[in-house]
VOLOGU-461936 format. One record per residue: x negated, y negated, z of N, C-alpha, C in turn. Coordinates in Angstrom, 3 decimals. Atoms other than C-alpha are relative to their C-alpha. Example, Ala and Ser with C-alpha at 12.3 -4.5 7.8 and 13.67 -1.06 7.14 Angstrom:
<atoms>
<<-0.890; 1.190; 0.000>; <-12.300; 4.500; 7.800>; <-0.900; -1.200; 0.000>> <<0.820; 1.190; -0.060>; <-13.670; 1.060; 7.140>; <0.770; -1.090; 0.730>> 
</atoms>
This chain:
<atoms>
<<-0.842; 1.201; 0.000>; <0.000; 0.000; 0.000>; <-0.879; -1.254; 0.000>> <<0.721; 1.264; 0.019>; <-1.287; -3.421; -0.920>; <0.590; -0.940; 1.026>> <<-0.539; 1.020; -0.903>; <-0.979; -6.173; 1.688>; <0.789; -1.024; -0.800>> <<-0.871; 0.943; 0.714>; <1.610; -8.875; 0.825>; <-0.752; -0.994; -0.853>> <<0.739; 1.001; 0.780>; <-1.017; -11.395; -0.317>; <-0.498; 0.581; -1.316>> <<0.495; -0.621; 1.227>; <-2.528; -8.956; -2.800>; <1.137; 0.380; -0.930>> <<-1.160; -0.261; 0.848>; <0.929; -7.971; -4.008>; <0.369; -1.247; -0.785>> <<-0.326; 1.265; 0.678>; <1.583; -11.621; -4.803>; <-0.997; -0.289; -1.103>> <<1.036; 0.229; 1.005>; <-1.730; -11.892; -6.633>; <0.198; 0.928; -1.183>> <<-0.220; -0.948; 1.088>; <-0.956; -8.772; -8.618>; <1.159; -0.448; -0.878>> <<-1.137; 0.489; 0.789>; <2.406; -10.262; -9.637>; <-0.426; -1.143; -0.909>> <<0.507; 1.090; 0.834>; <0.528; -13.321; -10.913>; <-0.605; 0.574; -1.279>> <<0.660; -0.582; 1.156>; <-1.569; -11.146; -13.198>; <0.996; 0.611; -0.967>> <<-1.011; -0.587; 0.859>; <1.475; -9.306; -14.491>; <0.712; -1.057; -0.828>> <<-0.652; 1.085; 0.735>; <3.131; -12.565; -15.421>; <-0.934; -0.554; -1.062>> <<0.961; 0.519; 0.962>; <-0.034; -13.833; -17.093>; <-0.130; 0.938; -1.186>> <<0.105; -0.963; 1.080>; <-0.312; -10.643; -19.088>; <1.230; -0.044; -0.876>> <<-1.239; 0.041; 0.761>; <3.334; -10.816; -20.119>; <0.111; -1.229; -0.874>> <<-0.099; 1.240; 0.764>; <2.902; -14.382; -21.347>; <-1.154; -0.194; -0.973>> <<1.054; 0.059; 1.001>; <-0.216; -13.678; -23.371>; <-1.016; -1.092; 0.222>> <<0.960; 1.068; -0.248>; <-2.399; -16.281; -21.653>; <-1.421; 0.533; -0.141>> <<1.378; -0.372; 0.261>; <-6.092; -16.223; -22.564>; <-0.905; -0.786; 0.934>> <<0.842; 0.665; -0.989>; <-8.749; -17.002; -19.962>; <-1.457; 0.074; -0.382>> <<1.456; 0.000; 0.091>; <-12.408; -17.957; -20.046>; <-0.538; 0.462; 1.353>> <<0.418; -0.556; -1.285>; <-13.969; -15.750; -17.377>; <-1.185; -0.745; 0.594>> <<1.111; 0.766; -0.565>; <-16.949; -18.070; -17.022>; <0.471; -1.095; 0.918>> <<-0.508; 1.099; -0.806>; <-14.670; -20.689; -15.422>; <1.239; 0.386; 0.796>> <<-1.268; -0.374; -0.628>; <-11.739; -18.646; -14.120>; <-0.132; 0.016; 1.513>> <<0.011; 0.004; -1.459>; <-10.814; -18.976; -10.464>; <-0.097; 1.420; 0.537>> <<0.157; -1.351; -0.551>; <-11.800; -16.023; -8.290>; <1.318; 0.682; 0.310>> <<-1.259; -0.641; -0.356>; <-8.218; -15.447; -7.151>; <0.686; 0.587; -1.219>> <<-0.614; -0.539; 1.200>; <-7.022; -14.994; -10.738>; <-0.797; 1.182; -0.519>> <<0.818; -1.134; 0.410>; <-9.968; -12.756; -11.563>; <0.358; 1.239; 0.802>> <<-0.407; -1.114; -0.832>; <-8.981; -10.573; -8.630>; <1.352; 0.523; -0.431>> <<-1.332; -0.411; 0.435>; <-5.397; -10.549; -9.831>; <-0.074; 0.823; -1.270>> <<0.145; -0.737; 1.254>; <-6.470; -9.407; -13.287>; <-0.506; 1.403; 0.271>> <<0.538; -1.319; -0.317>; <-8.489; -6.573; -11.798>; <1.060; 0.900; 0.612>> <<-1.021; -0.794; -0.665>; <-5.589; -5.432; -9.636>; <1.072; 0.462; -0.969>> <<-1.073; -0.343; 0.933>; <-3.100; -5.489; -12.494>; <-0.501; 0.835; -1.159>> <<0.544; -0.746; 1.127>; <-5.455; -3.907; -15.007>; <0.361; -0.631; -1.320>> <<-0.444; 0.672; 1.216>; <-4.474; -6.514; -17.572>; <-1.154; -0.128; -0.979>> <<1.037; 0.060; 1.033>; <-6.383; -6.452; -20.871>; <-0.079; -1.386; -0.583>> <<0.019; 1.391; 0.450>; <-6.855; -10.216; -21.081>; <-1.167; -0.248; -0.944>> <<1.133; 0.202; 0.885>; <-10.288; -9.983; -22.700>; <0.354; 0.427; -1.416>> <<-0.441; -0.454; 1.313>; <-8.785; -7.982; -25.580>; <0.893; -1.031; -0.646>> <<-0.879; 1.030; 0.531>; <-6.111; -10.630; -25.973>; <-0.790; -1.179; -0.509>> <<0.812; 1.143; 0.417>; <-8.759; -13.327; -26.189>; <-0.678; 0.261; -1.328>> <<0.688; -0.304; 1.242>; <-10.546; -11.517; -28.990>; <0.956; 0.034; -1.175>> <<-0.939; -0.150; 1.098>; <-7.440; -10.822; -31.062>; <0.765; -1.267; -0.300>> <<-0.791; 1.217; 0.181>; <-5.813; -14.241; -30.607>; <-0.761; -1.174; 0.593>> <<0.908; 0.969; -0.628>; <-8.577; -16.819; -30.054>; <0.636; -1.329; 0.315>> <<-0.598; 1.306; -0.265>; <-6.293; -19.863; -30.195>; <1.111; 0.059; 1.020>> <<-0.987; -0.113; -1.058>; <-3.841; -18.499; -27.667>; <1.418; -0.156; -0.473>> <<-1.371; 0.126; 0.480>; <-0.717; -18.379; -29.877>; <0.885; 0.994; 0.723>> <<-0.916; -0.863; -0.723>; <2.286; -16.954; -28.085>; <0.451; 1.144; -0.882>> <<-0.498; -1.154; 0.731>; <3.240; -13.445; -29.144>; <1.469; 0.233; 0.251>> <<-1.399; -0.154; -0.361>; <6.698; -13.810; -27.566>; <0.336; 1.441; 0.341>> <<-0.211; -1.400; -0.327>; <6.313; -10.294; -26.240>; <1.004; 0.185; 1.114>> <<-0.972; -0.102; -1.085>; <8.563; -11.070; -23.307>; <-0.669; 0.186; 1.336>> <<0.534; -0.075; -1.354>; <8.024; -11.287; -19.583>; <0.490; 1.284; 0.643>> <<-0.377; -1.285; -0.577>; <7.943; -7.874; -17.941>; <0.078; -0.048; 1.509>> <<-0.076; 0.086; -1.453>; <7.941; -9.182; -14.381>; <1.424; 0.199; 0.462>> <<-1.350; -0.235; -0.487>; <10.934; -8.217; -12.222>; <0.812; -1.272; 0.042>> <<-0.850; 1.188; 0.065>; <13.856; -10.604; -12.656>; <0.146; -0.651; 1.365>> <<-0.214; 0.546; -1.337>; <14.288; -11.013; -8.910>; <-1.178; -0.840; 0.470>> <<1.188; 0.722; -0.423>; <10.714; -12.322; -8.593>; <-0.379; -1.118; -0.951>> <<0.438; 0.873; 1.084>; <10.626; -14.481; -11.740>; <-0.264; -1.422; 0.471>> <<0.150; 1.408; -0.393>; <11.143; -17.924; -10.185>; <-1.175; -0.174; 0.952>> <<1.072; 0.121; -0.963>; <8.801; -17.345; -7.262>; <-1.361; 0.250; -0.608>> <<1.263; -0.308; 0.642>; <6.076; -15.779; -9.395>; <-0.416; -1.141; -0.908>> <<0.312; 1.119; 0.887>; <6.314; -18.623; -11.915>; <-0.609; -1.148; 0.793>> <<0.516; 1.079; -0.842>; <5.745; -21.135; -9.127>; <-1.417; 0.325; 0.473>> <<1.327; -0.406; -0.455>; <2.760; -19.128; -7.825>; <-1.010; -0.147; -1.126>> <<0.904; 0.087; 1.143>; <1.229; -18.906; -11.314>; <-0.382; -1.443; -0.271>> <<0.284; 1.407; 0.291>; <1.551; -22.647; -11.941>; <-0.907; -0.607; 1.055>> <<0.778; 0.603; -1.075>; <0.163; -23.583; -8.536>; <-1.426; 0.523; -0.011>> <<1.333; -0.592; -0.008>; <-2.756; -21.153; -8.692>; <-0.812; -0.494; -1.181>> <<0.722; 0.410; 1.193>; <-3.683; -22.064; -12.237>; <-0.390; -1.468; 0.086>> <<0.252; 1.440; -0.049>; <-3.378; -25.805; -11.732>; <-1.115; -0.333; 0.988>> <<0.932; 0.364; -1.060>; <-5.382; -25.927; -8.523>; <-1.426; 0.494; -0.250>> <<1.331; -0.540; 0.244>; <-8.322; -24.025; -10.009>; <-0.540; -0.356; -1.386>> <<0.424; 0.337; 1.364>; <-8.579; -25.587; -13.475>; <-0.830; -1.266; 0.064>> <<0.911; 1.109; -0.236>; <-11.628; -27.857; -13.413>; <-0.308; -0.826; -1.241>> <<0.411; 0.736; 1.194>; <-12.386; -28.794; -17.014>; <0.705; 0.577; -1.226>> <<-0.737; -0.498; 1.146>; <-9.711; -28.138; -19.595>; <1.483; -0.282; 0.132>> <<-1.442; 0.227; -0.028>; <-6.004; -27.980; -20.279>; <0.738; 1.182; -0.608>> <<-0.911; -0.906; 0.692>; <-3.096; -25.789; -21.246>; <1.092; -0.853; -0.619>> <<-1.099; 0.724; 0.623>; <-0.358; -26.897; -23.605>; <0.880; 0.984; -0.758>> <<-1.009; -0.821; 0.687>; <2.771; -25.040; -24.639>; <0.792; -0.912; -0.917>> <<-0.656; 0.832; 1.001>; <4.278; -26.454; -27.853>; <1.064; 0.795; -0.741>> <<-1.113; -0.610; 0.730>; <7.649; -25.649; -29.460>; <0.512; -1.030; -1.003>> <<-0.329; 0.970; 1.036>; <8.246; -27.411; -32.797>; <1.417; 0.225; -0.533>> <<-1.369; -0.038; 0.511>; <11.710; -28.266; -34.103>; <0.124; -0.967; -1.174>> <<-0.147; 0.842; 1.174>; <12.457; -29.579; -37.593>; <-1.318; -0.253; -0.702>> <<1.191; 0.343; 0.747>; <10.037; -30.624; -40.299>; <-0.811; 1.206; -0.437>> <<0.817; -1.101; 0.537>; <7.190; -28.537; -41.771>; <-0.453; 1.008; 1.039>> <<0.423; -0.928; -1.058>; <6.360; -26.975; -38.382>; <1.183; 0.640; 0.708>> <<-1.209; -0.497; -0.663>; <9.948; -25.954; -37.572>; <-0.147; 1.467; 0.407>> <<0.049; -1.371; -0.503>; <10.021; -22.841; -35.394>; <-1.355; 0.460; 0.483>> <<1.339; -0.400; -0.438>; <6.277; -22.756; -34.702>; <-0.103; -0.124; 1.520>> <<0.244; -0.001; -1.435>; <5.366; -21.868; -31.122>; <-1.490; 0.241; 0.247>> <<1.435; -0.100; -0.279>; <1.834; -22.417; -29.852>; <-0.229; -0.135; 1.496>> <<0.450; 0.085; -1.385>; <0.385; -21.742; -26.413>; <-1.521; -0.123; -0.013>> <<1.446; 0.216; -0.037>; <-3.081; -23.206; -25.943>; <-0.508; 0.025; 1.425>> <<0.761; 0.180; -1.225>; <-5.521; -22.791; -23.105>; <-1.421; -0.319; -0.418>> <<1.275; 0.485; 0.504>; <-8.664; -24.805; -23.735>; <-0.976; -0.267; 1.153>> <<1.061; 0.199; -0.973>; <-11.832; -24.594; -21.656>; <-0.981; -1.013; -0.579>> <<0.863; 1.066; 0.510>; <-13.784; -27.848; -22.126>; <-1.310; -0.102; 0.773>> <<1.218; 0.046; -0.797>; <-16.616; -26.987; -19.756>; <-1.215; -0.174; -0.899>> <<1.211; 0.240; 0.767>; <-19.867; -28.407; -21.132>; <0.217; -0.799; -1.268>> <<-0.300; 0.742; 1.224>; <-18.109; -30.310; -23.939>; <0.368; -1.442; 0.354>> <<-0.249; 1.397; -0.329>; <-18.456; -34.041; -23.336>; <0.451; -0.815; -1.206>> <<-0.343; 0.763; 1.196>; <-17.737; -35.039; -26.940>; <1.493; -0.289; -0.096>> <<-1.446; 0.221; 0.071>; <-13.978; -34.811; -26.361>; <0.440; -1.181; 0.867>> <<-0.358; 1.067; -0.936>; <-14.071; -37.563; -23.713>; <-0.393; -1.376; -0.539>> <<0.327; 1.417; 0.180>; <-13.910; -41.316; -24.247>; <0.268; -0.653; 1.351>> <<-0.112; 0.506; -1.368>; <-14.589; -42.675; -20.781>; <-1.019; -1.104; 0.192>> <<0.934; 1.090; -0.203>; <-16.065; -46.079; -20.149>; <0.604; -1.341; -0.357>> <<-0.444; 1.379; 0.234>; <-15.890; -49.732; -21.114>; <-0.615; -0.602; -1.247>> <<0.568; 0.508; 1.239>; <-17.544; -49.999; -24.536>; <1.015; -0.875; -0.715>> <<-0.852; 0.976; 0.712>; <-16.102; -53.028; -26.378>; <1.070; -0.619; 0.899>> <<-0.968; 0.586; -0.927>; <-14.125; -53.995; -23.261>; <-0.734; -0.894; 0.993>> <<0.611; 0.903; -0.984>; <-14.864; -56.929; -20.975>; <0.151; 0.599; 1.395>> <<-0.087; -0.513; -1.373>; <-15.646; -55.950; -17.370>; <1.157; -0.658; 0.752>> <<0.407; -1.333; -0.488>; <-14.330; -54.568; -15.172>; <0.793; 1.133; -0.650>> <<-0.892; -0.980; 0.634>; <-12.095; -52.670; -17.649>; <-0.668; 1.368; -0.138>> <<0.475; -1.383; 0.110>; <-12.435; -48.880; -17.748>; <1.113; 0.837; -0.616>> <<-1.004; -0.762; 0.743>; <-10.628; -46.584; -20.186>; <-0.328; 1.492; 0.013>> <<0.169; -1.458; 0.059>; <-10.082; -42.818; -20.440>; <0.945; 0.600; -1.021>> <<-0.823; -0.837; 0.875>; <-8.854; -40.560; -23.214>; <-0.761; 1.287; -0.280>> <<0.576; -1.307; 0.321>; <-9.442; -36.924; -24.157>; <0.614; 0.430; -1.323>> <<-0.484; -0.329; 1.334>; <-9.184; -35.864; -27.791>; <-0.767; 1.199; -0.537>> <<0.638; -1.211; 0.513>; <-9.848; -32.404; -29.214>; <0.614; 0.382; -1.334>> <<-0.418; -0.473; 1.318>; <-9.681; -31.228; -32.831>; <-0.290; 1.490; -0.100>> <<0.081; -1.459; 0.052>; <-9.044; -27.515; -33.411>; <0.395; 0.462; -1.398>> <<-0.460; -0.672; 1.215>; <-8.854; -25.367; -36.531>; <0.853; 1.184; 0.437>> <<-0.933; -0.972; -0.559>; <-5.762; -23.356; -35.695>; <0.386; 1.041; -1.057>> <<-0.353; -1.036; 0.977>; <-5.094; -19.977; -37.404>; <1.495; 0.018; -0.280>> <<-1.411; -0.027; 0.394>; <-1.834; -19.951; -39.377>; <0.113; 0.576; -1.401>> <<-0.264; -0.581; 1.316>; <-0.701; -17.712; -42.230>; <-1.227; 0.445; -0.753>> <<1.198; -0.492; 0.663>; <-4.091; -16.199; -42.958>; <-1.039; -1.057; -0.286>> <<0.965; 1.072; 0.163>; <-5.838; -19.569; -43.009>; <-0.064; -0.800; 1.294>> <<0.012; 0.866; -1.174>; <-6.521; -22.405; -40.567>; <0.512; -1.384; -0.391>> <<-0.510; 1.350; 0.225>; <-4.867; -25.797; -40.230>; <-0.463; -0.879; 1.156>> <<0.442; 0.896; -1.078>; <-5.950; -28.883; -38.259>; <1.078; -0.148; 1.077>> <<-0.846; 0.254; -1.161>; <-4.455; -29.202; -34.781>; <-0.785; -0.929; 0.910>> <<0.702; 0.986; -0.819>; <-5.364; -32.268; -32.755>; <0.843; -0.337; 1.224>> <<-0.663; 0.294; -1.273>; <-4.500; -32.898; -29.105>; <-0.647; -1.231; 0.615>> <<0.514; 1.226; -0.597>; <-4.841; -36.323; -27.488>; <0.735; -0.283; 1.305>> <<-0.514; 0.548; -1.259>; <-4.344; -37.284; -23.844>; <-0.606; -1.393; 0.138>> <<0.494; 1.370; -0.083>; <-4.629; -41.073; -23.708>; <0.543; -0.644; 1.278>> <<-0.400; 0.597; -1.272>; <-4.582; -42.578; -20.227>; <-0.185; -1.515; -0.002>> <<0.148; 1.440; 0.113>; <-5.361; -46.095; -21.482>; <-1.037; -0.535; 0.963>> <<0.915; 0.634; -0.946>; <-7.016; -48.406; -18.997>; <0.275; 0.476; 1.420>> <<-0.086; -0.332; -1.421>; <-7.687; -47.078; -15.518>; <-0.219; -1.242; 0.849>> <<0.242; 1.302; -0.623>; <-8.952; -50.544; -14.573>; <0.172; -1.058; -1.086>> <<-0.235; 1.050; 0.972>; <-7.780; -53.666; -16.352>; <-1.028; -1.123; 0.104>> <<0.844; 1.189; -0.078>; <-9.401; -57.038; -16.936>; <0.872; -1.229; -0.216>> <<-0.766; 1.238; 0.136>; <-8.375; -60.647; -17.487>; <0.887; -0.004; -1.226>> <<-0.754; -0.016; 1.258>; <-7.084; -59.829; -20.966>; <1.039; 1.111; -0.058>> <<-0.868; -1.168; 0.107>; <-5.476; -56.409; -20.535>; <0.345; 0.553; 1.376>> <<-0.438; -0.648; -1.239>; <-3.418; -54.872; -17.736>; <-0.379; 1.477; -0.025>> <<0.285; -1.429; -0.115>; <-4.295; -51.401; -16.476>; <1.270; 0.809; -0.235>> <<-1.133; -0.885; 0.295>; <-2.075; -48.458; -17.444>; <0.170; 1.100; 1.048>> <<-0.061; -1.158; -0.896>; <-2.919; -45.465; -15.245>; <-0.879; -0.311; 1.203>> <<0.780; 0.590; -1.097>; <-3.981; -46.958; -11.937>; <-0.113; 0.879; 1.235>> <<-0.042; -0.780; -1.236>; <-3.203; -44.259; -9.384>; <0.722; 1.310; -0.251>> <<-0.816; -1.208; 0.088>; <-1.639; -40.879; -8.714>; <1.465; -0.423; -0.007>> <<-1.409; 0.379; 0.137>; <1.972; -41.225; -9.860>; <0.608; 0.815; -1.127>> <<-0.736; -0.650; 1.077>; <4.636; -39.748; -12.119>; <0.388; -1.088; -1.004>> <<-0.197; 1.040; 1.006>; <4.618; -41.835; -15.320>; <0.963; 0.489; -1.078>> <<-0.927; -0.392; 1.068>; <7.715; -41.539; -17.568>; <-0.584; -0.362; -1.367>> <<0.405; 0.345; 1.353>; <7.096; -41.481; -21.324>; <0.466; -1.422; -0.318>> <<-0.330; 1.373; 0.389>; <7.023; -45.030; -22.678>; <-0.842; -0.360; -1.214>> <<0.746; 0.444; 1.179>; <5.526; -47.093; -25.492>; <-1.463; -0.293; 0.306>> <<1.388; 0.252; -0.398>; <2.261; -47.500; -23.536>; <-0.586; 1.243; 0.667>> <<0.603; -1.099; -0.750>; <-0.261; -45.091; -21.978>; <0.436; -0.046; 1.466>> <<0.536; -1.255; 0.512>; <-0.471; -42.703; -20.354>; <0.937; 0.629; -1.020>> <<-0.791; -0.598; 1.077>; <0.666; -40.841; -23.438>; <-0.720; 1.234; -0.531>> <<0.578; -1.174; 0.645>; <0.131; -37.625; -25.347>; <0.468; 0.010; -1.444>> <<-0.401; -0.139; 1.394>; <0.115; -37.051; -29.075>; <-0.672; 1.223; -0.601>> <<0.430; -1.248; 0.632>; <-0.323; -34.015; -31.316>; <0.058; -0.182; -1.509>> <<-0.018; -0.020; 1.462>; <-1.286; -33.743; -34.988>; <0.067; 1.443; -0.458>> <<-0.169; -1.371; 0.482>; <-0.043; -30.616; -36.765>; <0.838; -0.023; -1.267>> <<-0.722; -0.120; 1.268>; <1.122; -29.717; -40.279>; <0.190; -1.358; -0.678>> <<-0.016; 1.247; 0.739>; <0.295; -33.176; -41.595>; <0.671; -1.177; 0.670>> <<-0.699; 1.088; -0.673>; <2.155; -35.259; -39.012>; <-0.457; -0.127; 1.455>> <<0.182; 0.265; -1.417>; <1.547; -36.913; -35.660>; <1.340; 0.097; 0.715>> <<-1.155; -0.002; -0.909>; <4.004; -36.299; -32.809>; <-0.446; -0.759; 1.244>> <<0.439; 0.882; -1.071>; <3.937; -38.940; -30.062>; <1.039; -0.108; 1.113>> <<-0.889; 0.260; -1.145>; <5.349; -39.562; -26.602>; <0.416; -1.455; 0.065>> <<-0.257; 1.439; -0.063>; <5.525; -43.296; -27.394>; <1.215; -0.444; -0.816>> <<-1.230; 0.375; 0.713>; <8.617; -43.194; -29.638>; <1.098; -0.305; 1.027>> <<-1.006; 0.428; -0.976>; <11.716; -44.744; -27.999>; <0.889; 1.137; 0.498>> <<-1.073; -0.818; -0.593>; <14.123; -42.945; -25.671>; <-0.321; 1.491; 0.064>> <<0.371; -1.409; -0.131>; <12.179; -39.710; -25.250>; <0.010; 0.411; 1.471>> <<0.009; -0.543; -1.357>; <12.652; -37.546; -22.175>; <-1.342; 0.663; 0.256>> <<1.270; -0.630; -0.331>; <9.377; -36.657; -20.516>; <-0.807; -0.854; 0.953>> <<0.835; 0.711; -0.965>; <6.642; -37.645; -18.113>; <-1.377; 0.628; 0.082>> <<1.345; -0.465; -0.326>; <2.958; -37.347; -17.247>; <-0.208; -0.258; 1.483>> <<0.155; 0.094; -1.449>; <2.419; -36.628; -13.568>; <-1.487; 0.106; 0.333>> <<1.413; 0.016; -0.369>; <-1.089; -37.665; -12.497>; <-0.097; 0.297; 1.491>> <<0.068; -0.446; -1.397>; <-1.767; -35.744; -9.286>; <-1.365; -0.238; 0.629>> <<1.343; 0.325; -0.472>; <-5.513; -36.454; -9.022>; <-0.528; -1.137; -0.870>> <<0.425; 1.189; 0.736>; <-6.931; -39.849; -9.978>; <-1.373; -0.442; 0.486>> <<1.316; 0.510; -0.352>; <-10.460; -41.209; -10.078>; <-0.478; -0.936; -1.096>> <<0.653; 0.841; 1.000>; <-12.549; -43.830; -11.854>; <-1.502; 0.241; -0.003>> <<1.429; -0.245; -0.180>; <-15.908; -42.271; -11.039>; <-0.475; 1.234; -0.754>> <<0.631; -1.169; 0.597>; <-18.240; -39.918; -12.870>; <-0.001; 1.153; 0.998>> <<-0.030; -1.177; -0.855>; <-17.832; -36.403; -11.490>; <1.262; 0.141; 0.810>> <<-1.262; -0.088; -0.721>; <-14.444; -37.203; -9.981>; <1.019; 0.831; -0.754>> <<-1.033; -0.857; 0.590>; <-11.346; -35.109; -10.615>; <1.197; -0.837; -0.443>> <<-1.165; 0.654; 0.573>; <-8.577; -36.372; -12.887>; <0.896; 1.112; -0.529>> <<-0.799; -1.176; 0.322>; <-5.687; -33.937; -13.156>; <1.485; -0.307; 0.082>> <<-1.440; 0.166; -0.066>; <-1.949; -33.514; -13.589>; <0.730; 0.903; -0.978>> <<-0.860; -0.795; 0.874>; <0.855; -32.186; -15.766>; <0.691; -0.905; -1.011>> <<-0.801; 0.713; 1.000>; <2.791; -33.199; -18.865>; <1.171; 0.889; -0.390>> <<-1.188; -0.759; 0.399>; <6.304; -32.168; -19.813>; <0.976; -0.944; -0.685>> <<-0.986; 0.827; 0.679>; <8.831; -33.502; -22.298>; <0.035; 0.270; -1.495>> <<-0.186; -0.121; 1.442>; <9.623; -34.061; -25.974>; <-0.727; -1.129; -0.717>> <<0.671; 0.973; 0.853>; <7.423; -35.803; -28.548>; <0.745; -0.088; -1.327>> <<-0.693; 0.198; 1.274>; <8.842; -37.259; -31.768>; <-1.014; -0.209; -1.113>> <<0.880; 0.215; 1.149>; <7.286; -37.174; -35.221>; <-0.157; -1.487; -0.272>> <<0.343; 1.394; 0.294>; <5.563; -40.425; -36.176>; <-0.309; -0.095; -1.486>> <<0.114; 0.085; 1.452>; <5.893; -41.452; -39.821>; <-0.820; -1.239; -0.387>> <<0.951; 1.088; 0.285>; <3.118; -43.617; -41.365>; <0.560; -1.056; -0.952>> <<-0.537; 1.111; 0.782>; <5.344; -46.374; -42.758>; <-0.794; -1.275; 0.264>> <<0.925; 1.067; -0.361>; <2.904; -48.729; -40.993>; <-1.284; 0.695; 0.437>> <<1.255; -0.644; -0.397>; <-0.771; -47.939; -40.474>; <-0.085; 0.067; 1.518>> <<0.142; -0.137; -1.454>; <-1.665; -46.692; -37.007>; <-0.756; -1.179; 0.599>> <<0.770; 1.125; -0.518>; <-4.111; -49.577; -36.661>; <0.882; -1.234; 0.202>> <<-0.851; 1.190; -0.063>; <-1.331; -52.124; -37.193>; <1.297; 0.230; 0.761>> <<-1.298; -0.294; -0.614>; <1.685; -50.357; -35.695>; <-0.020; -0.296; 1.494>> <<-0.185; 0.287; -1.421>; <2.958; -51.485; -32.285>; <1.166; 0.848; 0.486>> <<-1.045; -0.914; -0.458>; <4.861; -48.719; -30.521>; <0.974; -0.657; 0.962>> <<-0.925; 0.741; -0.866>; <6.464; -51.328; -28.246>; <0.836; -1.005; -0.783>> <<-0.750; 0.910; 0.871>; <7.883; -53.267; -31.218>; <1.145; 0.782; -0.647>> <<-1.136; -0.754; 0.554>; <11.428; -52.043; -32.075>; <0.058; -0.026; -1.522>> <<-0.009; 0.063; 1.463>; <11.049; -53.231; -35.676>; <-0.983; 1.010; -0.595>> <<0.976; -0.982; 0.468>; <7.974; -51.025; -36.053>; <0.498; 1.427; 0.227>> <<-0.425; -1.379; -0.302>; <9.389; -47.950; -34.319>; <1.245; 0.400; -0.784>> <<-1.130; -0.329; 0.866>; <12.548; -48.189; -36.446>; <-0.482; 0.660; -1.285>> <<0.595; -0.605; 1.188>; <10.242; -47.210; -39.293>; <-0.831; 1.227; 0.346>> <<0.941; -1.081; -0.297>; <7.585; -45.045; -37.655>; <0.631; 1.160; 0.771>> <<-0.666; -1.045; -0.780>; <9.932; -43.107; -35.354>; <1.417; 0.240; -0.536>> <<-1.331; -0.125; 0.598>; <12.864; -42.947; -37.782>; <0.580; 1.396; 0.246>> <<-0.693; -1.257; -0.265>; <15.434; -40.253; -37.202>; <0.084; 0.815; -1.279>> <<-0.178; -0.946; 1.093>; <15.377; -37.223; -39.468>; <1.166; 0.917; 0.349>> <<-1.081; -0.955; -0.241>; <18.211; -34.738; -39.892>; <-0.473; 1.391; -0.391>> <<0.002; 0.279; -1.437>; <17.442; -32.726; -37.899>; <-1.265; -0.759; 0.406>> <<1.193; 0.678; -0.500>; <14.964; -34.650; -35.765>; <-1.217; 0.920; -0.078>> <<1.258; -0.735; -0.039>; <11.348; -33.604; -36.035>; <-0.624; -0.237; 1.366>> <<0.497; 0.161; -1.362>; <10.198; -32.999; -32.467>; <-0.853; 1.199; 0.393>> <<0.696; -1.118; -0.615>; <7.933; -30.837; -30.330>; <0.177; -0.125; 1.508>> <<-0.103; -0.065; -1.457>; <8.651; -29.813; -26.747>; <-1.349; 0.448; 0.551>> <<1.316; -0.318; -0.563>; <5.502; -29.753; -24.622>; <0.116; 0.224; 1.506>> <<0.076; -0.289; -1.432>; <4.671; -28.386; -21.196>; <-1.441; 0.416; 0.272>> <<1.407; -0.327; -0.171>; <1.107; -28.387; -19.927>; <-0.606; -0.521; 1.284>> <<0.787; 0.336; -1.181>; <-1.558; -28.884; -17.285>; <-1.372; -0.464; -0.459>> <<1.346; 0.434; 0.335>; <-4.845; -30.742; -17.403>; <-0.781; -0.244; 1.280>> <<0.895; 0.264; -1.122>; <-7.805; -30.941; -15.068>; <-1.370; -0.333; -0.552>> <<1.266; 0.460; 0.574>; <-10.919; -32.947; -15.923>; <-0.946; -0.484; 1.089>> <<1.055; 0.625; -0.792>; <-14.192; -33.709; -14.192>; <-0.599; -1.074; -0.891>> <<0.365; 1.089; 0.898>; <-15.036; -37.125; -15.589>; <-1.498; -0.011; -0.282>> <<1.399; -0.015; 0.413>; <-18.282; -37.331; -17.559>; <-0.674; -1.338; 0.303>> <<0.648; 1.304; -0.150>; <-20.892; -40.115; -17.441>; <0.725; -1.084; -0.803>> <<-0.678; 1.106; 0.690>; <-19.418; -43.497; -18.387>; <-0.778; -0.365; -1.267>> <<0.572; 0.335; 1.318>; <-20.005; -44.354; -22.048>; <-1.057; 0.996; -0.432>> <<0.918; -1.046; 0.391>; <-21.876; -41.065; -22.368>; <-1.395; -0.129; 0.526>> <<1.340; 0.242; -0.545>; <-24.800; -42.289; -20.278>; <-0.096; 0.549; 1.418>> <<0.237; -0.540; -1.344>; <-26.160; -40.399; -17.280>; <-0.525; -1.090; 0.928>> 
</atoms>
């Protein structure tokens, strides 16, 4: 008989296996590694056969009576031990990506090129943060560009610009950062289009190198149409968004649900 704590850990592994999540064992938390061993889950095989982490929709084999509690345990355990990377579950509706389901788990350990953290081109004391990763995603026997952007805007403002993400807080989707956007199948999907349901919950906040910046994102992004160049478009201008976020029949959207945890790199890439 396993003690209750180990039973709970084993249930975590079963849920992870059922959902097809792919882990990097070089950075995985010890508690999850133990869970994998107890459940005998073949996660390494999954990583080799599906490197981008696309959902197989195989179904959750965990007991129905435990589903809600196990889900909460999985989220809490995963979130609290994720130091440098993110997960993002995407469900596309309408447009060229209609029906596509993607589950990503990205380990960014050792990859500082995805971070823009610092004050280059900004007057002091301004400090900005964004994370942007470009992926070649396997689809239909080939690969297509998939780009993920977490833009937290200014963590510290200056005399010219107000700060956006100043503290731990739950930030509803709006026309300003913090925001998330995704490029897939030739189109951007953004959280900055009007009247979208969603939020970015920043649970750990820092402005220092080596500090932890973490949280969750959940909601619906809308396709962004290039009727105005991105350099000129103002997502807070209703005249602009009437063109760039125009309604399609049906709407082109993507539902997202994810977690991020970053250890901030040197400012402006300088140690």
